[in-house]
C-alpha positions as CSV (number, residue, x, y, z in Angstrom):
1,M,29.7,-14.7,-33.9
2,P,30.6,-11.5,-32.0
3,E,29.5,-11.1,-28.4
4,Q,26.4,-9.0,-28.0
5,H,25.7,-6.6,-25.2
6,N,22.3,-5.1,-24.2
7,V,20.5,-7.1,-26.9
8,P,17.1,-8.6,-26.0
9,Y,17.4,-12.4,-25.8
10,E,14.9,-12.8,-28.6
11,A,17.2,-10.9,-30.9
12,S,20.5,-12.5,-29.8
13,D,22.7,-15.0,-31.5
14,L,22.1,-17.5,-28.7
15,Y,18.4,-17.4,-29.3
16,R,18.8,-18.3,-33.0
17,I,21.4,-21.0,-32.2
18,R,19.1,-22.6,-29.6
19,H,16.1,-22.4,-31.8
20,S,18.0,-24.0,-34.6
21,A,19.4,-26.7,-32.3
22,A,15.9,-27.5,-31.3
23,H,15.0,-28.2,-35.0
24,V,18.2,-30.3,-35.3
25,M,17.2,-32.3,-32.3
26,A,13.7,-32.9,-33.7
27,Q,15.3,-34.2,-36.9
28,A,17.5,-36.6,-34.9
29,V,14.5,-37.8,-32.9
30,V,12.4,-38.4,-36.0
31,E,15.3,-40.3,-37.5
32,L,15.5,-42.5,-34.4
33,F,11.7,-42.9,-34.2
34,P,10.2,-42.5,-37.7
35,E,6.7,-42.8,-36.2
36,A,7.3,-39.9,-33.9
37,K,4.7,-37.1,-33.6
38,Y,6.5,-33.8,-33.0
39,T,4.8,-30.7,-31.6
40,I,6.7,-27.5,-30.6
41,G,10.4,-26.7,-29.9
42,P,11.1,-23.1,-28.7
43,P,14.2,-21.6,-27.3
44,I,14.0,-20.9,-23.5
45,E,16.3,-19.3,-21.0
46,D,19.7,-21.0,-21.2
47,G,18.5,-23.6,-23.7
48,F,15.7,-25.1,-25.7
49,Y,13.2,-28.0,-25.6
50,Y,11.0,-30.0,-28.0
51,D,7.9,-32.0,-27.1
52,F,7.3,-35.4,-28.7
53,D,4.7,-38.1,-28.8
54,L,6.8,-41.2,-29.0
55,P,6.2,-45.0,-29.0
56,R,8.2,-45.5,-25.9
57,T,9.9,-43.7,-23.0
58,L,13.3,-42.2,-23.8
59,T,16.3,-43.6,-22.0
60,P,19.7,-42.0,-21.2
61,E,21.1,-44.2,-24.1
62,D,18.5,-42.7,-26.4
63,L,19.7,-39.2,-25.5
64,A,23.3,-40.1,-26.2
65,E,22.3,-41.5,-29.6
66,I,20.2,-38.3,-30.4
67,E,23.2,-36.2,-29.5
68,K,25.4,-38.3,-31.8
69,R,22.9,-37.8,-34.7
70,M,22.7,-34.1,-33.9
71,R,26.5,-33.7,-34.4
72,R,26.3,-35.5,-37.7
73,I,23.4,-33.3,-38.9
74,I,25.3,-30.1,-37.8
75,S,28.4,-31.2,-39.7
76,G,26.4,-31.4,-42.9
77,D,26.4,-27.6,-43.4
78,H,22.7,-27.5,-44.1
79,P,21.1,-24.1,-44.7
80,F,17.9,-23.1,-42.8
81,E,15.5,-22.0,-45.5
82,R,12.3,-20.2,-44.9
83,K,9.1,-20.4,-47.0
84,A,5.7,-18.8,-46.6
85,V,2.9,-21.3,-47.3
86,S,-0.9,-21.4,-47.4
87,A,-2.8,-23.3,-44.8
88,S,-3.7,-26.0,-47.3
89,E,0.0,-26.4,-48.3
90,A,0.9,-26.7,-44.7
91,R,-1.7,-29.4,-44.2
92,Q,-0.2,-31.4,-47.1
93,I,3.3,-31.0,-45.7
94,F,2.3,-32.1,-42.1
95,G,-0.5,-34.6,-43.2
96,N,0.6,-37.3,-40.7
97,Q,1.5,-34.9,-37.8
98,P,-1.8,-34.3,-35.8
99,Y,-0.3,-31.7,-33.4
100,K,1.0,-29.6,-36.3
101,L,-2.4,-29.8,-38.0
102,E,-4.0,-28.5,-34.9
103,L,-1.5,-25.6,-34.8
104,I,-2.2,-24.9,-38.5
105,E,-5.9,-24.6,-37.7
106,G,-5.1,-22.1,-35.0
107,L,-2.8,-20.1,-37.3
108,E,-5.5,-20.0,-40.0
109,K,-8.2,-18.8,-37.7
110,G,-5.9,-16.4,-35.8
111,G,-6.4,-18.3,-32.6
112,F,-3.0,-19.6,-31.7
113,D,0.6,-19.4,-33.1
114,E,2.8,-22.3,-33.8
115,Y,3.8,-22.5,-30.1
116,G,0.1,-22.6,-29.0
117,N,0.2,-19.0,-27.7
118,P,-3.0,-17.0,-28.2
119,L,-3.2,-14.7,-31.2
120,K,-5.4,-11.6,-31.9
121,D,-5.0,-11.7,-35.6
122,K,-4.1,-14.1,-38.4
123,V,-0.4,-14.4,-39.2
124,E,1.6,-15.6,-42.1
125,I,2.2,-19.3,-42.0
126,S,5.8,-20.2,-42.7
127,I,8.0,-23.3,-42.6
128,Y,11.7,-23.8,-42.1
129,T,13.6,-26.6,-43.8
130,H,17.1,-27.9,-43.2
131,D,18.5,-31.2,-44.5
132,T,15.5,-33.6,-44.6
133,F,13.6,-31.9,-41.8
134,V,10.8,-29.4,-42.2
135,D,9.0,-27.6,-39.3
136,L,6.2,-25.1,-38.9
137,C,8.0,-22.1,-37.7
138,R,8.4,-18.3,-37.8
139,G,12.1,-18.4,-36.9
140,P,14.5,-16.8,-36.4
141,H,17.3,-19.3,-37.1
142,V,21.0,-19.3,-37.9
143,E,21.8,-19.3,-41.7
144,N,23.5,-22.7,-41.7
145,T,24.0,-25.6,-39.2
146,R,27.7,-24.8,-39.3
147,Q,26.9,-21.8,-37.1
148,I,25.9,-24.3,-34.3
149,N,29.0,-25.4,-32.4
150,P,28.5,-29.2,-31.9
151,A,30.9,-29.2,-29.0
152,A,28.7,-26.6,-27.2
153,V,25.4,-28.5,-27.4
154,K,24.2,-30.9,-24.8
155,L,20.9,-32.7,-24.1
156,M,20.0,-32.3,-20.4
157,N,17.0,-34.4,-19.5
158,V,13.5,-35.7,-20.4
159,A,10.3,-34.6,-18.6
160,G,6.6,-35.1,-19.0
161,A,4.5,-32.3,-20.4
162,Y,0.9,-32.1,-21.3
163,W,0.1,-30.9,-24.8
164,R,-0.6,-27.1,-24.5
165,G,-0.2,-27.4,-20.8
166,D,-3.6,-28.9,-20.3
167,E,-3.9,-32.0,-18.2
168,K,-6.9,-33.1,-20.2
169,N,-4.6,-33.5,-23.3
170,A,-2.0,-36.1,-24.1
171,M,1.1,-36.5,-22.0
172,L,4.2,-35.8,-24.2
173,Q,7.9,-36.3,-23.6
174,R,9.8,-33.0,-23.4
175,V,13.5,-33.2,-24.2
176,Y,15.5,-30.3,-22.8
177,G,18.8,-29.2,-24.2
178,T,21.3,-26.4,-24.0
179,A,23.5,-24.7,-26.6
180,W,26.2,-22.0,-26.3
181,H,28.8,-20.4,-28.5
182,S,31.7,-22.4,-27.2
183,P,32.6,-25.5,-25.2
184,Q,33.9,-23.2,-22.5
185,E,30.5,-21.5,-22.1
186,L,28.8,-24.9,-21.9
187,E,31.3,-26.0,-19.3
188,E,30.6,-22.8,-17.2
189,Y,26.9,-23.4,-17.5
190,L,27.1,-27.0,-16.4
191,W,29.2,-25.8,-13.4
192,R,26.6,-23.3,-12.5
193,L,23.9,-26.0,-12.7
194,E,25.9,-28.3,-10.4
195,E,26.6,-25.5,-8.0
196,A,22.9,-24.6,-8.0
197,R,22.1,-28.2,-7.1
198,K,24.6,-28.1,-4.2
199,R,23.0,-24.8,-3.1
200,D,19.4,-26.0,-3.4
201,H,17.6,-24.5,-0.4
202,R,15.5,-27.6,0.0
203,K,18.6,-29.8,0.4
204,L,20.6,-27.3,2.5
205,G,17.6,-26.4,4.6
206,K,17.3,-30.0,5.7
207,E,21.1,-30.5,6.1
208,L,21.4,-27.3,8.2
209,G,18.3,-28.2,10.3
210,L,16.4,-25.1,9.4
211,F,13.0,-26.3,8.2
212,F,11.0,-29.4,7.2
213,F,7.8,-30.3,5.4
214,S,5.5,-33.0,6.8
215,D,2.6,-34.9,5.2
216,D,0.9,-34.7,8.6
217,I,0.8,-30.9,8.3
218,G,0.2,-30.7,4.6
219,P,1.9,-29.5,1.4
220,G,3.2,-25.9,1.2
221,L,3.2,-25.5,5.0
222,P,6.8,-25.4,6.3
223,L,7.9,-26.2,9.9
224,F,10.8,-24.1,11.2
225,T,13.2,-25.6,13.7
226,P,14.8,-23.4,16.5
227,K,17.7,-22.6,14.1
228,G,15.2,-21.8,11.3
229,E,13.1,-19.6,13.5
230,M,16.3,-17.8,14.7
231,L,17.1,-17.1,11.1
232,R,13.6,-15.8,10.5
233,Y,13.8,-13.7,13.6
234,L,17.1,-12.1,12.5
235,M,15.9,-11.4,9.0
236,E,12.6,-9.9,10.1
237,G,14.2,-8.0,13.0
238,Y,16.7,-6.4,10.7
239,V,14.0,-5.2,8.3
240,R,11.8,-4.1,11.1
241,E,14.6,-2.0,12.7
242,T,15.5,-0.5,9.4
243,E,11.9,0.3,8.5
244,T,11.5,2.1,11.9
245,R,14.6,4.1,11.2
246,Y,13.1,5.2,7.9
247,G,9.8,6.3,9.5
248,Y,7.6,3.3,9.1
249,Q,5.2,2.3,11.9
250,H,4.4,-1.4,12.5
251,V,0.8,-2.6,12.8
252,W,-0.9,-6.0,13.1
253,T,-4.2,-6.9,11.3
254,G,-4.9,-10.6,12.0
255,H,-5.4,-13.7,9.9
256,M,-9.0,-13.6,8.7
257,V,-11.2,-11.0,6.9
258,K,-14.8,-10.9,5.9
259,E,-15.1,-11.8,2.2
260,D,-17.2,-8.6,1.5
261,L,-14.1,-6.5,2.1
262,Y,-12.3,-8.3,-0.8
263,R,-15.3,-7.8,-3.0
264,R,-15.2,-4.1,-2.4
265,S,-11.5,-3.8,-2.8
266,G,-11.5,-5.7,-6.1
267,H,-9.5,-8.6,-4.9
268,Y,-12.3,-11.1,-5.0
269,D,-12.9,-10.7,-8.7
270,N,-9.2,-10.7,-9.5
271,Y,-7.8,-13.0,-6.9
272,K,-10.4,-15.5,-5.8
273,E,-8.7,-18.5,-7.4
274,S,-5.8,-17.9,-5.0
275,M,-7.9,-17.7,-1.9
276,F,-8.6,-20.6,0.4
277,P,-12.3,-21.7,0.5
278,P,-14.7,-19.6,2.5
279,M,-15.5,-20.1,6.2
280,V,-19.1,-19.3,7.1
281,D,-20.2,-18.2,10.6
282,E,-24.0,-17.8,10.5
283,N,-24.5,-15.2,7.8
284,T,-20.9,-13.9,7.7
285,V,-18.4,-15.3,5.2
286,F,-14.7,-15.1,6.1
287,R,-11.5,-15.8,4.2
288,L,-8.0,-16.5,5.4
289,K,-6.1,-13.3,4.5
290,P,-4.2,-13.6,1.2
291,M,-3.1,-10.0,1.2
292,N,-2.7,-7.1,3.5
293,C,-3.8,-4.0,1.6
294,P,-7.5,-4.0,2.3
295,S,-6.8,-4.6,6.0
296,H,-4.4,-1.7,6.2
297,M,-6.8,0.6,4.4
298,T,-9.6,-0.4,6.8
299,L,-7.3,0.4,9.7
300,Y,-6.5,3.8,8.2
301,K,-10.2,4.4,7.9
302,E,-11.1,3.2,11.4
303,M,-8.5,5.5,13.0
304,G,-10.8,8.5,12.3
305,R,-10.6,11.5,10.1
306,H,-7.2,12.3,8.7
307,S,-5.6,15.7,7.9
308,Y,-3.1,16.3,5.2
309,R,-0.8,17.3,8.1
310,E,-0.7,13.6,9.2
311,L,0.4,12.3,5.8
312,P,2.3,10.4,4.8
313,L,1.2,7.5,7.1
314,R,3.3,4.4,6.7
315,F,1.9,1.1,8.0
316,A,4.3,-1.9,7.9
317,E,3.5,-5.4,9.0
318,F,5.1,-8.9,9.0
319,A,1.8,-10.7,8.3
320,T,1.1,-14.3,7.7
321,L,-0.9,-14.7,4.5
322,Y,-2.5,-17.8,3.0
323,R,-2.5,-18.5,-0.7
324,Y,-4.4,-21.5,-2.2
325,E,-1.5,-22.5,-4.5
326,K,-1.9,-25.6,-6.6
327,T,-0.1,-28.6,-5.2
328,G,1.9,-29.2,-8.3
329,E,3.2,-25.6,-8.2
330,L,4.5,-25.7,-4.7
331,S,8.3,-25.7,-4.4
332,G,10.2,-25.7,-1.2
333,L,10.1,-22.2,0.4
334,T,9.9,-20.4,-2.9
335,R,6.2,-21.2,-3.3
336,V,4.2,-22.0,-0.1
337,R,0.6,-21.8,1.1
338,A,1.5,-20.0,4.4
339,L,3.8,-17.0,3.8
340,T,5.0,-14.1,5.9
341,Q,5.1,-10.8,3.9
342,D,7.1,-7.7,4.9
343,D,4.3,-5.5,3.6
344,C,3.9,-1.8,3.9
345,H,1.2,0.7,2.7
346,T,1.9,4.4,2.7
347,F,-1.0,6.8,2.6
348,C,0.0,10.0,1.0
349,T,-1.0,12.9,-1.3
350,E,-0.2,12.9,-5.0
351,E,2.5,15.4,-4.4
352,Q,4.3,13.1,-1.9
353,I,4.6,10.1,-4.3
354,G,8.1,11.1,-5.5
355,S,9.5,11.6,-2.0
356,E,7.9,8.4,-0.7
357,F,9.3,6.5,-3.7
358,T,12.8,7.9,-2.9
359,R,12.4,6.8,0.7
360,S,11.4,3.3,-0.3
361,L,14.1,3.1,-2.9
362,H,16.8,4.0,-0.3
363,L,15.4,1.5,2.1
364,I,15.5,-1.3,-0.5
365,Q,19.0,-0.4,-1.6
366,E,20.2,-0.5,2.0
367,V,18.6,-3.9,2.7
368,L,19.7,-5.5,-0.5
369,G,23.2,-4.3,0.0
370,R,23.3,-5.8,3.5
371,Y,22.5,-9.1,1.9
372,R,25.2,-8.6,-0.7
373,F,22.7,-8.2,-3.6
374,T,24.4,-5.4,-5.5
375,D,23.6,-6.5,-9.1
376,Y,19.9,-5.9,-9.7
377,K,17.7,-4.3,-12.3
378,V,14.2,-2.7,-12.1
379,R,11.2,-3.8,-14.1
380,L,8.4,-1.3,-14.8
381,S,5.4,-3.7,-14.7
382,L,2.5,-2.4,-16.8
383,R,-1.0,-3.6,-17.9
384,G,-1.2,-6.1,-20.8
385,E,-3.7,-7.4,-23.2
386,G,-6.4,-9.7,-21.7
387,G,-5.2,-9.4,-18.1
388,K,-7.4,-8.9,-15.0
389,Y,-7.1,-5.2,-14.4
390,V,-9.5,-2.7,-12.8
391,Q,-10.9,-0.6,-15.7
392,D,-10.1,3.0,-14.9
393,D,-7.8,4.4,-17.6
394,E,-7.4,7.8,-16.0
395,K,-6.2,6.5,-12.7
396,W,-3.9,4.0,-14.4
397,S,-2.4,6.7,-16.5
398,K,-1.8,8.9,-13.4
399,A,-0.2,6.0,-11.5
400,E,2.1,5.1,-14.4
401,A,3.1,8.7,-15.0
402,A,3.9,9.2,-11.2
403,L,5.9,6.0,-11.1
404,R,7.9,6.8,-14.2
405,K,8.6,10.3,-12.9
406,S,9.8,9.0,-9.6
407,M,12.2,6.5,-11.2
408,D,13.5,9.2,-13.6
409,E,14.1,11.7,-10.8
410,N,16.0,9.0,-8.9
411,Q,18.0,8.1,-12.0
412,V,16.7,4.5,-11.8
413,E,17.3,2.6,-15.0
414,Y,14.4,0.3,-15.8
415,F,12.9,-1.8,-18.5
416,E,9.2,-2.2,-19.3
417,A,7.1,-5.4,-19.1
418,T,3.5,-5.5,-20.1
419,G,1.1,-7.8,-18.3
420,E,3.1,-7.9,-15.1
421,A,1.2,-5.1,-13.2
422,A,-1.0,-5.7,-10.2
423,F,-4.7,-5.6,-11.0
424,Y,-4.9,-2.1,-9.3
425,G,-1.8,-0.4,-10.5
426,P,1.7,-0.4,-12.1
427,K,4.8,-1.7,-10.2
428,A,8.5,-1.2,-10.0
429,D,9.9,-4.7,-9.3
430,F,13.5,-5.2,-8.3
431,L,15.1,-8.3,-9.8
432,A,18.4,-9.2,-8.1
433,R,21.1,-11.5,-9.3
434,D,22.7,-13.9,-6.9
435,V,26.3,-15.2,-6.9
436,L,25.5,-17.7,-9.7
437,G,23.9,-15.0,-11.9
438,R,20.4,-16.3,-11.3
439,E,17.6,-13.7,-11.1
440,W,15.2,-13.4,-8.2
441,Q,12.3,-10.9,-7.9
442,L,12.6,-9.5,-4.4
443,S,11.4,-6.0,-3.7
444,T,8.6,-4.0,-5.2
445,I,7.1,-0.5,-5.1
446,Q,3.5,0.0,-6.4
447,V,1.4,3.1,-6.9
448,D,-2.4,2.6,-6.3
449,F,-5.0,5.2,-7.2
450,I,-7.8,2.7,-7.4
451,Q,-8.3,0.8,-4.1
452,P,-8.4,3.9,-1.8
453,A,-11.3,5.2,-3.8
454,R,-13.1,1.8,-3.8
455,L,-12.8,1.7,0.0
456,D,-13.8,5.3,0.6
457,L,-10.5,6.5,2.1
458,T,-10.3,10.2,2.6
459,Y,-8.2,13.0,4.2
460,I,-9.0,16.7,4.7
461,G,-6.8,18.7,2.4
462,E,-5.3,22.1,3.0
463,D,-8.4,23.6,1.3
464,G,-10.6,22.1,3.9
465,Q,-12.2,19.6,1.4
466,E,-12.1,15.8,1.4
467,H,-9.6,14.2,-0.9
468,T,-8.7,10.5,-1.7
469,P,-5.2,9.6,-0.6
470,V,-2.8,7.6,-2.9
471,V,-1.6,4.3,-1.5
472,M,1.9,3.1,-2.2
473,H,2.4,-0.6,-1.7
474,R,6.0,-1.6,-0.8
475,A,7.8,-4.9,0.1
476,V,11.5,-5.0,0.8
477,T,12.3,-8.7,0.9
478,G,8.9,-9.9,-0.3
479,T,8.1,-12.9,1.8
480,T,10.2,-14.2,4.5
481,E,10.0,-17.8,3.2
482,R,11.0,-17.0,-0.4
483,F,13.7,-14.6,0.7
484,M,15.1,-17.3,3.1
485,A,15.2,-19.7,0.2
486,T,17.0,-17.0,-1.9
487,I,19.7,-16.2,0.7
488,I,20.3,-19.9,1.6
489,E,21.2,-20.4,-2.1
490,H,23.0,-17.1,-2.4
491,F,25.3,-17.8,0.6
492,A,25.3,-21.6,0.1
493,G,24.1,-21.8,3.7
494,A,27.3,-20.0,4.9
495,F,25.5,-16.9,6.2
496,P,27.3,-13.8,7.2
497,V,28.2,-13.7,10.9
498,W,25.4,-11.3,11.8
499,L,22.8,-13.7,10.2
500,A,24.2,-17.1,11.3
501,P,21.7,-18.8,13.6
502,V,24.7,-20.2,15.5
503,Q,27.8,-18.0,15.4
504,A,30.2,-20.1,17.4
505,V,30.5,-23.7,18.7
506,L,32.7,-24.6,21.6
507,I,34.4,-28.0,21.2
508,P,36.1,-29.7,24.2
509,I,38.9,-32.2,23.5
510,A,38.0,-34.1,26.6
511,D,35.3,-34.0,29.2
512,R,37.6,-32.4,31.8
513,H,37.6,-29.3,29.6
514,L,33.8,-28.8,29.9
515,P,33.8,-26.7,33.0
516,Y,36.0,-24.1,31.4
517,I,34.0,-24.3,28.2
518,Q,30.8,-23.6,30.0
519,E,32.4,-20.5,31.6
520,V,33.5,-19.3,28.1
521,A,30.1,-20.0,26.7
522,E,28.4,-17.9,29.3
523,K,30.8,-15.0,28.8
524,L,30.2,-15.1,25.0
525,K,26.4,-15.3,25.4
526,K,26.5,-12.3,27.8
527,A,28.4,-10.4,25.0
528,G,25.6,-11.1,22.6
529,L,26.9,-14.1,20.6
530,R,24.8,-17.1,19.7
531,V,26.9,-20.0,21.0
532,E,26.5,-23.7,21.4
533,V,28.6,-26.3,23.2
534,D,29.2,-29.6,21.5
535,D,29.5,-32.0,24.5
536,R,28.7,-35.1,22.6
537,G,30.9,-38.2,23.1
538,E,32.4,-37.9,19.6
539,R,36.0,-37.4,18.7
540,M,37.2,-33.8,18.3
541,N,37.8,-34.0,14.5
542,A,34.3,-35.4,13.9
543,K,32.9,-32.5,15.9
544,I,34.9,-30.0,13.8
545,R,33.7,-31.7,10.5
546,D,30.1,-31.5,11.7
547,A,30.4,-27.8,12.6
548,Q,31.9,-27.1,9.2
549,R,29.0,-29.0,7.5
550,Q,26.7,-26.8,9.6
551,K,28.5,-23.7,8.2
552,I,29.1,-22.3,11.7
553,P,31.4,-19.4,11.3
554,Y,33.7,-20.1,14.3
555,M,34.8,-23.3,16.0
556,L,36.5,-22.8,19.4
557,V,38.5,-25.9,20.4
558,V,39.6,-26.2,24.0
559,G,42.3,-28.6,25.4
560,D,44.7,-28.5,28.3
561,Q,46.8,-25.7,26.9
562,E,43.8,-23.4,26.3
563,V,42.5,-24.0,29.8
564,A,45.9,-23.2,31.3
565,Q,46.3,-20.0,29.3
566,E,42.6,-19.0,29.4
567,Q,42.4,-19.1,25.6
568,V,40.5,-20.9,22.8
569,A,41.9,-22.4,19.6
570,L,40.1,-20.8,16.7
571,R,39.1,-22.6,13.5
572,L,37.0,-21.1,10.7
573,R,34.4,-22.8,8.6
574,S,36.5,-22.0,5.6
575,G,39.1,-24.5,6.9
576,E,41.5,-21.8,8.1
577,N,43.1,-22.5,11.5
578,P,44.3,-19.2,13.2
579,G,45.1,-21.1,16.4
580,P,45.1,-20.1,20.0
581,I,43.6,-16.7,20.8
582,S,42.4,-14.9,24.0
583,L,38.7,-14.5,24.6
584,N,39.1,-10.7,24.3
585,D,40.9,-10.9,21.0
586,F,38.3,-13.4,19.7
587,Q,35.4,-11.0,20.6
588,A,37.3,-8.2,18.9
589,R,37.6,-10.3,15.7
590,V,33.9,-11.0,15.8
591,R,33.1,-7.3,16.2
592,Q,35.3,-6.5,13.2
593,D,33.7,-9.3,11.1
594,L,30.2,-8.0,12.0
595,R,31.3,-4.5,10.9
596,D,32.7,-5.8,7.7
597,G,29.6,-7.9,7.0
598,V,31.7,-11.1,6.7
């Protein structure tokens, strides 16, 4: 099949290949377990899965046998044949498959499709047959099993999954697989998975001594070590300095807010499930702050009357927020209950939306570039059916039009996604790819016509009358914790020199070299470098290996020759060994590496 560019995944060859491979896998499982009850098997990103109700738990040997049967089925050159059927015909076909019968009922009533997704209207019921296997399915599929390359298919693992994602329902066994055009593509994918495992921020964070989680503290509440806090400090300090240069002012608005403010802003009705339980002081109900916008808007209001001459006002804050995430959804630093957001709210006129978008865009581009995220795309996140959105079509239309115009004027290419908007307005979300090609949502720019009116924000216009400002919400790196997880994996823990918590470690060959090393350390610290001295009683080679495992950019080894010539022997974490170098030359090299962003 020819390679496809700029084709939506749902319309691609790989989507059809993976969908068809899921059916082939289901046939192989049913052959192995004739009493199996099978449910749904959709394509997903990079692969497919199928859920089964089986008489026993699958083993690695079972997966190997299923793969063997899949290859035999694929080699049979079986066509995938579609047929539209009535609900009664479908019930006859799947008479002994209770999960399929439940889905057929949903299709008949227009309640759910064959994957259990909600439907507004009834849809045509169809089946796909290949070889001896028949499934309830809309497709699409390849024309024939020969279009699935058996050498490019692999079953990955088995996991538990509740039927329809509801813990009240039966626990099923979900078999994950992947399928590609060629064995080479499969091999590359498996390499990326292995590399991702090596880069897992939870693993590296512990190995590098950056952060820990403790049952004594509670789930989703990370503890940062001195090195981890230094990394946070460097990340936040860089964004803070850059924001200041772009004209943003930093504020602080605390950790708790009266619940009534969230009721008036609209957050309570649309966000209460994510808030920690209320705290009551006599007749006042407080909440731990899950977002900043109502606090920043209240600060704007309390600062007195505003004139159009003051606008735009840009309030930025690194605020600790608290989200009542479900325990099962917590994942390292990517999803926590205490998070630090680099939030900003710009109060401006409608006419200033375009220029403020441009300012935010340039800031985001500069910051992402510094972190070597150069491959990213922009998603225009809009309202969708059935979502929790404030009902004000006029304001939504104005916000969407303003955001589109701003992106068009800045020649920003974007794609649309319904159902991804905030409850108060549309967003431009920046999705960056890391070195492994994985996508991370990082920055966002949002236009809000709704909350300022709900909270009675005003300014005096050029006409002497009161007007409601527009609020633009903006985050550059999102949350410190999630962004830290991203860059740990992006750099595999080998941070650029400017970001490394420890930039250099001094390693004496013998204790007699320590006095000279202490002198060197003090000189480097005065020059602004973050330096440690490894004075442990270990052998030199062990200290070098430990420093390399810690991903420290520079190792400075000192022996008799270095002391005599007032030098250091430079080694790099890459394994390179430039050798003896004067202190001045070493500092010059560091300055150059900092300029180059190495």
